[in-house]
C-alpha positions in Angstrom: -65.6 93.0 -60.1 -64.9 89.5 -61.2 -67.0 87.7 -58.7 -65.3 85.0 -56.6 -67.7 83.1 -54.3 -67.2 80.8 -51.4 -70.4 78.9 -51.1 -71.1 77.9 -47.5 -70.9 74.1 -47.1 -70.1 72.1 -44.0 -66.8 70.4 -44.6 -67.9 67.0 -43.3 -71.4 67.0 -44.5 -72.6 63.3 -44.4 -73.8 61.5 -47.5 -75.2 58.1 -48.2 -72.4 55.5 -48.8 -74.2 52.4 -47.5 -74.6 51.1 -51.0 -70.9 51.2 -51.7 -70.2 49.5 -48.4 -72.6 46.7 -49.2 -70.9 46.1 -52.5 -67.3 47.0 -51.6 -66.8 44.9 -48.4 -67.9 41.5 -49.9 -66.2 42.3 -53.2 -62.8 43.4 -51.8 -62.9 40.9 -48.9 -63.6 37.9 -51.0 -61.9 38.5 -54.3 -58.3 38.5 -52.9 -58.7 35.3 -50.8 -60.4 33.6 -53.8 -57.5 34.5 -56.1 -54.9 33.3 -53.6 -56.8 30.1 -53.0 -57.0 29.3 -56.7 -53.4 30.2 -57.3 -52.0 27.8 -54.7 -54.7 25.1 -55.2 -55.8 25.4 -51.5 -57.9 22.7 -50.0 -61.5 23.4 -48.9 -61.2 24.1 -45.1 -58.2 26.5 -45.4 -59.9 28.1 -48.4 -63.1 28.8 -46.4 -61.1 30.0 -43.4 -59.1 32.3 -45.6 -62.4 33.7 -47.0 -63.7 34.4 -43.5 -60.5 36.1 -42.3 -60.4 38.2 -45.5 -64.0 39.3 -45.0 -63.5 40.2 -41.3 -60.2 42.0 -42.1 -61.8 44.0 -44.9 -64.9 44.9 -42.9 -62.8 46.2 -39.9 -60.6 48.2 -42.3 -63.5 49.6 -44.2 -65.5 50.7 -41.1 -62.4 52.1 -39.4 -61.0 53.9 -42.4 -64.4 55.4 -43.2 -64.7 56.8 -39.7 -61.2 58.3 -39.8 -61.9 59.9 -43.2 -65.2 61.4 -42.0 -63.5 62.9 -38.9 -60.7 64.3 -41.0 -63.2 66.0 -43.3 -64.6 67.8 -40.3 -61.4 68.6 -38.4 -59.0 69.3 -41.3 -61.1 70.2 -44.4 -59.4 69.5 -47.8 -60.4 73.0 -49.0 -58.5 74.8 -46.2 -55.5 72.5 -45.4 -55.0 70.1 -48.2 -51.4 69.1 -47.4 -52.0 68.7 -43.7 -55.1 66.7 -44.4 -53.2 64.4 -46.8 -50.4 63.8 -44.3 -52.7 63.1 -41.4 -54.8 60.8 -43.5 -51.8 58.7 -44.7 -50.4 58.4 -41.1 -53.7 57.6 -39.4 -54.8 55.1 -42.0 -51.4 53.4 -42.0 -51.4 53.1 -38.2 -55.0 51.8 -38.1 -54.3 49.3 -40.8 -51.1 48.2 -39.0 -53.0 47.7 -35.7 -56.0 45.8 -37.2 -53.8 43.5 -39.4 -51.4 42.9 -36.5 -54.2 41.8 -34.1 -55.8 39.5 -36.7 -52.4 38.0 -37.6 -51.5 37.3 -33.9 -54.9 35.8 -33.2 -54.7 33.5 -36.3 -51.1 32.5 -35.6 -51.9 31.7 -32.0 -55.3 30.0 -32.1 -56.1 29.0 -35.8 -52.7 28.3 -37.4 -53.7 24.7 -38.1 -56.6 26.0 -40.3 -54.3 28.2 -42.4 -52.8 26.6 -45.5 -49.2 27.6 -44.6 -47.2 29.7 -42.3 -47.2 33.4 -43.3 -45.2 36.4 -42.2 -46.7 39.6 -41.0 -45.4 41.5 -44.0 -47.3 39.2 -46.3 -50.6 40.1 -44.8 -49.8 43.8 -44.0 -49.1 44.9 -47.6 -52.4 43.5 -49.0 -54.2 45.2 -46.0 -52.5 48.5 -46.9 -53.7 48.1 -50.5 -57.3 47.5 -49.2 -57.1 50.7 -47.1 -55.8 52.6 -50.1 -58.7 51.4 -52.2 -61.2 52.4 -49.4 -59.6 55.9 -49.2 -59.8 56.4 -53.0 -63.5 55.3 -53.0 -64.6 57.5 -50.1 -62.5 60.6 -51.1 -64.0 60.3 -54.6 -67.5 60.1 -53.1 -66.8 63.1 -50.9 -65.5 65.3 -53.7 -68.4 64.3 -55.9 -70.9 65.1 -53.2 -69.2 68.5 -52.5 -69.3 69.3 -56.2 -73.0 68.4 -56.4 -73.9 70.4 -53.3 -71.9 73.4 -54.5 -73.4 73.2 -57.9 -77.0 73.2 -56.5 -76.2 76.1 -54.1 -74.6 78.1 -56.9 -77.7 77.7 -59.0 -79.9 78.7 -56.0 -77.7 81.7 -55.3 -77.9 82.8 -58.9 -81.7 82.5 -58.8 -81.9 84.4 -55.5 -79.7 87.1 -57.0 -82.0 87.4 -60.0 -85.0 87.7 -57.7 -83.2 90.5 -55.8 -82.5 92.4 -59.0 -86.1 92.1 -60.1 -87.5 93.0 -56.6 -85.3 96.1 -56.3 -85.8 97.4 -59.9 -89.6 96.7 -59.5 -89.8 98.7 -56.3 -87.9 101.6 -57.8 -89.6 101.8 -61.2 -93.2 101.2 -60.0 -95.7 104.0 -60.5 -95.7 105.0 -56.8 -92.0 105.6 -56.8 -92.0 107.4 -60.1 -95.0 109.5 -59.1 -93.2 110.7 -55.9 -90.0 111.3 -57.7 -91.7 113.4 -60.5 -93.7 115.4 -57.9 -90.5 116.2 -56.1 -88.8 117.1 -59.4 -91.8 119.3 -60.4 -91.5 121.2 -57.1 -87.8 121.7 -57.5 -88.2 123.0 -61.1 -90.6 125.7 -59.8 -88.4 126.6 -56.8 -84.8 126.0 -57.9 -83.8 124.8 -61.4 -80.2 124.1 -60.2 -81.6 121.8 -57.5 -83.9 120.1 -60.1 -80.9 119.4 -62.3 -79.0 118.0 -59.4 -82.0 115.8 -58.5 -82.2 114.3 -62.0 -78.4 113.7 -61.9 -78.8 111.8 -58.6 -81.6 109.7 -60.0 -79.5 108.9 -63.1 -76.5 108.0 -61.0 -78.6 105.8 -58.8 -80.1 103.8 -61.7 -76.7 103.6 -63.4 -75.2 102.1 -60.2 -78.0 99.5 -60.0 -77.3 98.5 -63.7 -73.6 98.3 -63.0 -74.1 95.8 -60.1 -76.9 93.7 -61.6 -74.5 90.9 -62.8 -72.4 90.9 -59.6 -73.0 88.4 -56.8 -70.9 90.3 -54.2 -69.8 93.9 -54.0 -67.6 95.6 -51.4 -69.3 97.2 -48.4 -67.8 100.5 -49.6 -69.7 100.2 -52.9 -72.9 99.2 -51.2 -72.6 102.3 -48.9 -72.2 104.4 -52.0 -75.5 103.0 -53.3 -77.4 103.7 -50.1 -75.9 107.2 -50.0 -77.3 107.9 -53.5 -80.7 106.5 -52.5 -80.7 108.6 -49.3 -79.9 111.8 -51.2 -82.8 111.1 -53.5 -85.2 110.6 -50.6 -83.7 113.6 -48.8 -84.9 115.8 -51.6 -88.4 114.7 -50.7 -88.3 114.6 -46.9 -85.7 117.2 -46.1 -84.3 117.2 -42.6 -87.1 114.9 -41.5 -85.0 112.0 -42.8 -81.6 111.4 -41.3 -78.9 108.7 -41.7 -75.8 108.1 -39.7 -73.0 105.9 -40.9 -70.4 104.5 -38.5 -68.4 102.0 -40.5 -64.6 101.6 -40.1 -62.2 101.4 -43.0 -61.4 97.7 -42.4 -65.1 96.8 -42.8 -65.4 98.8 -46.0 -63.1 96.1 -47.7 -65.4 93.3 -46.8 -68.3 92.1 -49.1 -72.1 92.0 -49.3 -74.7 90.8 -51.8 -75.5 93.9 -53.8 -78.5 96.1 -52.9 -79.0 94.2 -49.6 -78.6 97.4 -47.5 -80.5 99.5 -50.0 -83.5 97.2 -49.7 -83.4 97.6 -45.9 -83.3 101.4 -46.2 -86.1 101.3 -48.6 -88.2 99.2 -46.2 -87.6 101.8 -43.5 -88.7 104.7 -45.7 -91.7 102.8 -47.0 -93.2 101.6 -43.8 -92.6 104.5 -41.4 -94.0 108.0 -41.0 -91.6 110.7 -42.0 -92.9 114.2 -41.2 -92.2 117.4 -39.2 -91.9 116.4 -35.6 -91.6 112.7 -36.5 -88.1 112.5 -37.9 -87.0 109.1 -39.2 -83.4 108.3 -38.2 -81.6 105.4 -39.9 -78.3 104.2 -38.4 -75.8 102.0 -40.2 -72.9 100.8 -38.1 -70.3 98.0 -38.0 -70.3 95.8 -34.9 -67.5 93.9 -33.3 -68.9 90.6 -34.4 -68.4 91.0 -38.1 -71.9 92.3 -38.7 -73.4 95.5 -40.1 -76.4 96.8 -38.1 -79.1 98.8 -39.8 -81.5 100.4 -37.3 -84.3 102.9 -37.4 -86.8 104.3 -34.9 -90.1 102.7 -35.3 -93.1 104.8 -36.2 -95.4 102.7 -38.5 -97.7 104.3 -41.0 -101.3 104.0 -40.0 -102.5 103.0 -43.5 -99.5 101.0 -44.4 -100.2 98.1 -46.7 -99.4 94.7 -45.1 -95.8 93.7 -46.1 -95.3 90.3 -47.7 -91.7 90.3 -46.3 -90.3 89.3 -49.7 -87.4 91.7 -49.5 -86.2 90.7 -46.0 -86.7 87.0 -46.8 -84.7 87.4 -50.0 -81.8 88.9 -48.0 -82.0 86.1 -45.5 -81.9 83.4 -48.2 -79.0 85.0 -50.1 -76.9 85.3 -46.9 -77.9 81.7 -45.9 -76.3 80.4 -49.1 -73.0 82.3 -48.4 -72.4 81.9 -44.7 -73.6 80.0 -41.6 -74.0 83.3 -39.7 -77.6 84.2 -39.8 -79.3 87.6 -40.6 -80.6 88.8 -37.3 -83.9 90.7 -37.1 -84.7 92.6 -33.8 -87.9 94.5 -33.2 -88.6 96.4 -30.0 -91.3 98.9 -29.0 -89.2 101.8 -30.3 -86.7 100.4 -32.9 -86.4 98.0 -35.8 -83.0 96.5 -36.4 -81.5 94.1 -38.9 -77.9 92.8 -38.6 -76.3 91.3 -41.7 -73.0 89.4 -41.7 -70.1 90.9 -43.7 -68.3 88.4 -45.9 -64.7 87.6 -46.8 -63.7 86.5 -50.3 
């Protein structure tokens, strides 16, 4: 599979823009009045008044446009509805600029016209204000996209690192001496009892390792593929535990076409086998089912081993971290007196 990832990121995640406001408001608010004053050789009092009005106008435009843009990033994200976002942005910024400029123009014409260097029409102040709003929009949209790129880059790097940890953790748990010892013991018993079953067991081991190798460079695989992996793992363990190990799958066809980080379900099954007693009269039953809330639930009856080594929880933590980088829906862990359950969200690409 050619992996396509949607890294979870809040559309309107705030970022620091105070520095650009401290520079931009005085710069934009003072430059234009200064240029106008120099061009028409304005006297001192009208010149200073023009500076003040320009600064107030720019500050109101900047703060208002900034608020509108941040709300739009949350309500109509660029990534999901670019054309709708652009249309609403143009209309809302234009209306806000028209309102602010109109109020300032009316106040100046009514109360401070004697301080202005000449009579001006509304259009003469509206178009410069629209230009200022356009500059503010360009600056903040540029900062927003740069911030989104930076956050996505960091999260992609983290995801790749977590994916590598998952590969190493899974391969280490399967190739460690304890796993190989049990697998070879099972194989030895099968060779003595039934050579055909021994050959089938070796083929299952081979298919399982081949499947792991094929998924090692993928960041997401379909639920259908992941279920194929856990079926191979289950059949290998079934040779050892027989009917004392059971697994029920209840996953509908629509769920099979969704996505998961590879080996996430396999790691949960492995934990269940590793940390629970499996013996005659103490059957371990593992259930995998799709829930109505876009989750896969993996549940097993709880019968802890008496001499079980304390778990570092690295496998479960790794799963939580990988899902946390891909979605805002958390991995849910539920432990009762009789059962242990983990619900993982299924993903859409």
